[in-house]
VOGUGU-115611 format. One line per field, with one value per atom (N, C-alpha, C, O, CB): residue number from 0; residue in three letters; atom name; x, y, z. Coordinates in nm, 2 decimals, padded with zeros to 4 digits. Atoms other than C-alpha are relative to their C-alpha. Glycine has a CB too. Layout:
BEGIN
vexba <- c(NUM:...)
kegu <- c(ALA:...)
numi <- c(CA:...)
c1 <- c(X:...)
c2 <- c(Y:...)
c3 <- c(Z:...)
END
This chain:
BEGIN
vexba <- c(0:0:0:0:0:1:1:1:1:1:2:2:2:2:2:3:3:3:3:3:4:4:4:4:4:5:5:5:5:5:6:6:6:6:6:7:7:7:7:7:8:8:8:8:8:9:9:9:9:9:10:10:10:10:10:11:11:11:11:11:12:12:12:12:12:13:13:13:13:13:14:14:14:14:14:15:15:15:15:15:16:16:16:16:16:17:17:17:17:17:18:18:18:18:18:19:19:19:19:19:20:20:20:20:20:21:21:21:21:21:22:22:22:22:22:23:23:23:23:23:24:24:24:24:24:25:25:25:25:25:26:26:26:26:26:27:27:27:27:27:28:28:28:28:28:29:29:29:29:29:30:30:30:30:30:31:31:31:31:31:32:32:32:32:32:33:33:33:33:33:34:34:34:34:34:35:35:35:35:35:36:36:36:36:36:37:37:37:37:37:38:38:38:38:38:39:39:39:39:39:40:40:40:40:40:41:41:41:41:41:42:42:42:42:42:43:43:43:43:43:44:44:44:44:44:45:45:45:45:45:46:46:46:46:46:47:47:47:47:47:48:48:48:48:48:49:49:49:49:49:50:50:50:50:50:51:51:51:51:51:52:52:52:52:52:53:53:53:53:53:54:54:54:54:54:55:55:55:55:55:56:56:56:56:56:57:57:57:57:57:58:58:58:58:58:59:59:59:59:59:60:60:60:60:60:61:61:61:61:61:62:62:62:62:62)
kegu <- c(MET:MET:MET:MET:MET:THR:THR:THR:THR:THR:TYR:TYR:TYR:TYR:TYR:ILE:ILE:ILE:ILE:ILE:VAL:VAL:VAL:VAL:VAL:ILE:ILE:ILE:ILE:ILE:ASP:ASP:ASP:ASP:ASP:THR:THR:THR:THR:THR:ASN:ASN:ASN:ASN:ASN:ASN:ASN:ASN:ASN:ASN:LYS:LYS:LYS:LYS:LYS:GLN:GLN:GLN:GLN:GLN:ALA:ALA:ALA:ALA:ALA:GLU:GLU:GLU:GLU:GLU:SER:SER:SER:SER:SER:PHE:PHE:PHE:PHE:PHE:LEU:LEU:LEU:LEU:LEU:GLU:GLU:GLU:GLU:GLU:TYR:TYR:TYR:TYR:TYR:VAL:VAL:VAL:VAL:VAL:LYS:LYS:LYS:LYS:LYS:THR:THR:THR:THR:THR:LEU:LEU:LEU:LEU:LEU:SER:SER:SER:SER:SER:PHE:PHE:PHE:PHE:PHE:ALA:ALA:ALA:ALA:ALA:LYS:LYS:LYS:LYS:LYS:ILE:ILE:ILE:ILE:ILE:GLU:GLU:GLU:GLU:GLU:THR:THR:THR:THR:THR:GLU:GLU:GLU:GLU:GLU:VAL:VAL:VAL:VAL:VAL:ASN:ASN:ASN:ASN:ASN:THR:THR:THR:THR:THR:THR:THR:THR:THR:THR:THR:THR:THR:THR:THR:LEU:LEU:LEU:LEU:LEU:LYS:LYS:LYS:LYS:LYS:ALA:ALA:ALA:ALA:ALA:MET:MET:MET:MET:MET:ASP:ASP:ASP:ASP:ASP:SER:SER:SER:SER:SER:ALA:ALA:ALA:ALA:ALA:LYS:LYS:LYS:LYS:LYS:LYS:LYS:LYS:LYS:LYS:GLY:GLY:GLY:GLY:GLY:LYS:LYS:LYS:LYS:LYS:THR:THR:THR:THR:THR:THR:THR:THR:THR:THR:LYS:LYS:LYS:LYS:LYS:HIS:HIS:HIS:HIS:HIS:LYS:LYS:LYS:LYS:LYS:ASN:ASN:ASN:ASN:ASN:ALA:ALA:ALA:ALA:ALA:LYS:LYS:LYS:LYS:LYS:GLU:GLU:GLU:GLU:GLU:LEU:LEU:LEU:LEU:LEU:ILE:ILE:ILE:ILE:ILE:SER:SER:SER:SER:SER:PHE:PHE:PHE:PHE:PHE:LEU:LEU:LEU:LEU:LEU:ASN:ASN:ASN:ASN:ASN:LYS:LYS:LYS:LYS:LYS)
numi <- c(N:CA:C:O:CB:N:CA:C:O:CB:N:CA:C:O:CB:N:CA:C:O:CB:N:CA:C:O:CB:N:CA:C:O:CB:N:CA:C:O:CB:N:CA:C:O:CB:N:CA:C:O:CB:N:CA:C:O:CB:N:CA:C:O:CB:N:CA:C:O:CB:N:CA:C:O:CB:N:CA:C:O:CB:N:CA:C:O:CB:N:CA:C:O:CB:N:CA:C:O:CB:N:CA:C:O:CB:N:CA:C:O:CB:N:CA:C:O:CB:N:CA:C:O:CB:N:CA:C:O:CB:N:CA:C:O:CB:N:CA:C:O:CB:N:CA:C:O:CB:N:CA:C:O:CB:N:CA:C:O:CB:N:CA:C:O:CB:N:CA:C:O:CB:N:CA:C:O:CB:N:CA:C:O:CB:N:CA:C:O:CB:N:CA:C:O:CB:N:CA:C:O:CB:N:CA:C:O:CB:N:CA:C:O:CB:N:CA:C:O:CB:N:CA:C:O:CB:N:CA:C:O:CB:N:CA:C:O:CB:N:CA:C:O:CB:N:CA:C:O:CB:N:CA:C:O:CB:N:CA:C:O:CB:N:CA:C:O:CB:N:CA:C:O:CB:N:CA:C:O:CB:N:CA:C:O:CB:N:CA:C:O:CB:N:CA:C:O:CB:N:CA:C:O:CB:N:CA:C:O:CB:N:CA:C:O:CB:N:CA:C:O:CB:N:CA:C:O:CB:N:CA:C:O:CB:N:CA:C:O:CB:N:CA:C:O:CB:N:CA:C:O:CB:N:CA:C:O:CB:N:CA:C:O:CB:N:CA:C:O:CB:N:CA:C:O:CB)
c1 <- c(00.08:07.84:-00.11:-00.09:00.10:00.12:07.50:-00.05:-00.06:-00.11:00.05:07.37:-00.15:-00.19:00.08:00.14:07.00:-00.03:00.00:-00.08:00.04:06.86:-00.15:-00.23:00.03:00.14:06.54:-00.05:00.01:-00.01:00.07:06.32:-00.09:-00.19:-00.08:00.07:06.20:-00.12:-00.15:00.10:00.11:05.91:-00.13:-00.23:00.01:00.13:05.65:00.02:00.13:-00.07:-00.01:05.57:00.05:00.12:-00.14:-00.05:05.63:00.16:00.22:-00.06:-00.15:05.99:00.06:00.17:00.03:-00.05:06.05:00.00:00.10:-00.08:00.01:05.93:00.10:00.17:-00.14:-00.10:06.15:00.14:00.22:00.00:-00.13:06.46:00.02:00.12:00.02:-00.02:06.39:00.02:00.10:-00.12:-00.02:06.37:00.14:00.21:-00.10:-00.14:06.70:00.10:00.20:00.03:-00.08:06.86:00.02:00.12:-00.05:00.00:06.78:00.09:00.12:-00.15:-00.07:06.97:00.15:00.21:-00.02:-00.14:07.32:00.09:00.21:00.03:-00.08:07.46:-00.01:00.06:-00.02:00.02:07.34:00.06:00.06:-00.15:-00.06:07.51:-00.06:-00.08:00.17:00.06:07.34:00.10:00.15:-00.13:-00.08:07.54:-00.09:-00.17:00.10:00.08:07.37:00.08:00.01:-00.06:-00.07:07.65:00.03:00.06:00.14:-00.02:07.69:00.15:00.23:-00.06:-00.14:08.02:00.02:-00.01:00.05:-00.01:08.10:00.10:00.07:00.05:-00.09:08.39:-00.08:-00.06:00.12:00.07:08.16:-00.10:-00.12:-00.07:00.10:07.89:00.06:00.00:-00.07:-00.07:08.14:00.03:00.02:00.12:-00.04:08.26:-00.12:-00.11:00.06:00.12:07.91:-00.05:-00.09:-00.11:00.03:07.83:00.08:00.03:00.01:-00.10:08.14:-00.03:-00.03:00.14:00.03:08.05:-00.12:-00.13:00.00:00.12:07.70:00.01:-00.05:-00.11:-00.03:07.84:00.09:00.13:00.06:-00.09:08.07:00.15:00.23:-00.04:-00.14:08.39:00.07:00.09:00.00:-00.07:08.57:00.14:00.17:-00.08:-00.13:08.92:-00.01:-00.05:00.11:00.00:08.96:00.14:00.24:-00.05:-00.13:09.24:00.00:-00.11:00.04:-00.01:09.36:-00.02:-00.07:00.13:00.01:09.38:00.01:00.03:00.12:00.00:09.37:00.13:00.13:-00.03:-00.13:09.75:00.01:00.06:00.11:00.00:09.72:-00.09:-00.06:-00.03:00.10:09.42:00.06:00.05:-00.13:-00.06:09.60:00.11:00.13:00.05:-00.11:09.90:-00.05:00.01:00.09:00.07:09.67:-00.05:-00.03:-00.11:00.06:09.50:00.10:00.08:-00.09:-00.11:09.83:00.08:00.17:00.09:-00.07:09.95:-00.03:00.02:-00.03)
c2 <- c(00.04:06.81:-00.09:-00.18:-00.07:00.08:06.65:-00.07:-00.01:00.08:00.08:06.37:-00.02:-00.06:-00.13:00.03:06.33:-00.10:-00.08:00.12:00.10:06.02:00.03:00.03:-00.15:-00.03:06.10:-00.11:-00.13:00.14:00.10:05.82:00.08:00.13:-00.10:-00.09:05.99:-00.08:-00.04:00.05:00.08:05.74:00.07:00.01:-00.13:-00.06:06.00:00.15:00.20:-00.01:-00.13:06.35:00.11:00.20:00.04:-00.09:06.53:00.00:00.10:-00.02:00.02:06.39:00.06:00.11:-00.15:-00.05:06.48:00.15:00.21:-00.06:-00.14:06.83:00.06:00.16:00.04:-00.04:06.86:00.00:00.10:-00.09:00.01:06.75:00.11:00.17:-00.15:-00.12:07.00:00.13:00.21:00.01:-00.12:07.27:00.01:00.12:00.01:00.00:07.17:00.03:00.09:-00.14:-00.03:07.18:00.14:00.19:-00.07:-00.15:07.55:00.08:00.20:00.05:-00.07:07.63:00.01:-00.09:-00.07:-00.02:07.78:-00.07:-00.10:00.15:00.07:07.61:-00.15:-00.22:00.05:00.14:07.26:-00.07:-00.01:-00.02:00.08:07.00:-00.13:-00.20:-00.01:00.13:06.70:-00.10:-00.08:00.01:00.11:06.38:-00.11:-00.16:-00.04:00.10:06.12:-00.14:-00.24:00.03:00.13:05.86:-00.04:00.04:00.01:00.05:05.64:00.00:-00.05:-00.15:00.01:05.68:-00.13:-00.13:00.12:00.12:05.32:00.00:-00.08:-00.11:-00.01:05.41:00.05:00.00:00.09:-00.06:05.62:-00.10:-00.11:00.13:00.09:05.36:-00.12:-00.17:-00.06:00.10:05.09:00.05:-00.03:-00.05:-00.06:05.32:00.01:-00.02:00.13:-00.01:05.39:-00.14:-00.15:00.07:00.14:05.02:-00.05:-00.11:-00.10:00.04:04.94:00.07:00.00:00.02:-00.07:05.21:-00.05:-00.06:00.14:00.05:05.08:-00.13:-00.17:-00.02:00.13:04.73:00.01:-00.10:-00.09:-00.01:04.87:-00.03:-00.04:-00.08:00.02:04.81:00.13:00.18:-00.09:-00.13:05.12:-00.01:-00.11:00.12:-00.01:05.21:00.09:00.20:00.05:-00.08:05.33:00.06:-00.01:-00.08:-00.06:05.57:00.05:00.09:00.12:-00.04:05.65:00.15:00.20:-00.04:-00.15:06.03:00.06:00.00:00.05:-00.07:06.30:-00.01:-00.01:00.14:00.01:06.28:-00.13:-00.13:00.02:00.13:05.92:-00.01:-00.07:-00.12:00.00:05.98:00.08:00.04:00.06:-00.08:06.26:-00.08:-00.07:00.13:00.08:06.03:-00.10:-00.12:-00.06:00.10:05.76:00.06:00.01:-00.07:-00.06:06.00:00.06:00.07:00.12:-00.05:06.14:-00.11:-00.07:00.08:00.11:05.80:-00.01:-00.09:-00.14)
c3 <- c(00.12:10.89:00.05:00.13:-00.10:-00.03:10.91:-00.12:-00.22:00.06:00.11:10.69:00.03:00.14:-00.01:-00.01:10.62:-00.12:-00.23:-00.01:00.10:10.44:-00.02:00.07:00.05:00.04:10.25:-00.10:-00.20:-00.07:00.09:10.11:-00.09:-00.05:00.08:00.09:09.80:-00.07:-00.18:-00.11:00.06:09.74:00.02:-00.01:00.05:-00.01:09.82:-00.04:-00.04:00.14:00.05:09.70:00.09:00.06:-00.05:-00.11:10.03:00.01:00.01:00.14:-00.01:10.05:-00.12:-00.11:00.02:00.12:09.69:00.00:-00.05:-00.12:-00.01:09.74:00.10:00.07:00.05:-00.10:10.05:-00.06:-00.04:00.12:00.06:09.85:-00.10:-00.11:-00.06:00.09:09.58:00.06:00.01:-00.09:-00.08:09.84:00.05:00.04:00.11:-00.05:09.99:-00.11:-00.08:00.07:00.11:09.65:-00.03:-00.08:-00.12:00.03:09.63:00.11:00.09:00.00:-00.11:09.95:-00.04:-00.08:00.14:00.03:09.90:00.09:00.05:00.00:-00.09:10.20:00.01:00.09:00.14:00.00:10.13:-00.12:-00.23:00.00:00.11:09.91:00.00:00.11:00.01:00.01:09.78:-00.06:-00.17:-00.10:00.04:09.75:-00.05:00.04:00.11:00.04:09.54:-00.01:-00.02:-00.15:00.00:09.54:00.15:00.23:-00.08:-00.13:09.84:00.03:-00.05:00.02:-00.04:10.03:00.08:00.20:00.08:-00.07:10.12:00.11:00.21:-00.10:-00.11:10.35:00.12:00.23:-00.04:-00.11:10.56:00.05:00.17:-00.04:-00.04:10.56:00.08:00.18:-00.12:-00.07:10.68:00.14:00.23:-00.08:-00.14:10.96:00.09:00.20:-00.02:-00.08:11.07:00.05:00.16:-00.08:-00.04:11.07:00.11:00.21:-00.12:-00.10:11.28:00.13:00.23:-00.04:-00.12:11.53:00.06:00.19:-00.02:-00.06:11.57:00.06:00.16:-00.11:-00.06:11.64:00.11:00.17:-00.11:-00.11:11.90:-00.03:00.06:00.11:00.05:11.70:-00.01:-00.12:-00.14:00.01:11.80:00.07:00.14:00.08:-00.06:11.91:00.13:00.12:-00.10:-00.12:12.27:00.03:00.01:00.12:-00.03:12.38:00.14:00.19:-00.09:-00.14:12.73:00.02:00.12:00.06:-00.02:12.67:-00.14:-00.24:00.09:00.12:12.41:-00.08:-00.20:00.03:00.06:12.34:-00.08:-00.19:00.11:00.07:12.25:-00.12:-00.22:00.10:00.11:12.03:-00.12:-00.23:00.04:00.11:11.83:-00.06:-00.18:00.05:00.06:11.79:-00.10:-00.20:00.11:00.09:11.65:-00.13:-00.23:00.08:00.11:11.42:-00.11:-00.23:00.04:00.08:11.28:-00.07:-00.15:00.08:00.07:11.16:-00.14:-00.21:00.07)
END
């Protein structure tokens, strides 16, 4: 999944957004997902969890 932030303060951006809305495979989310924003902010600040190997990571994710 890819996220695109569009500043709709100009006509070109607004036209692009209208075009994307016509695509069958695109979904427009107008509400901010605060959980995702917090996770992205933590990752940018380097606040991540490190695991020794894939098995340990999977165990952590399954909790």
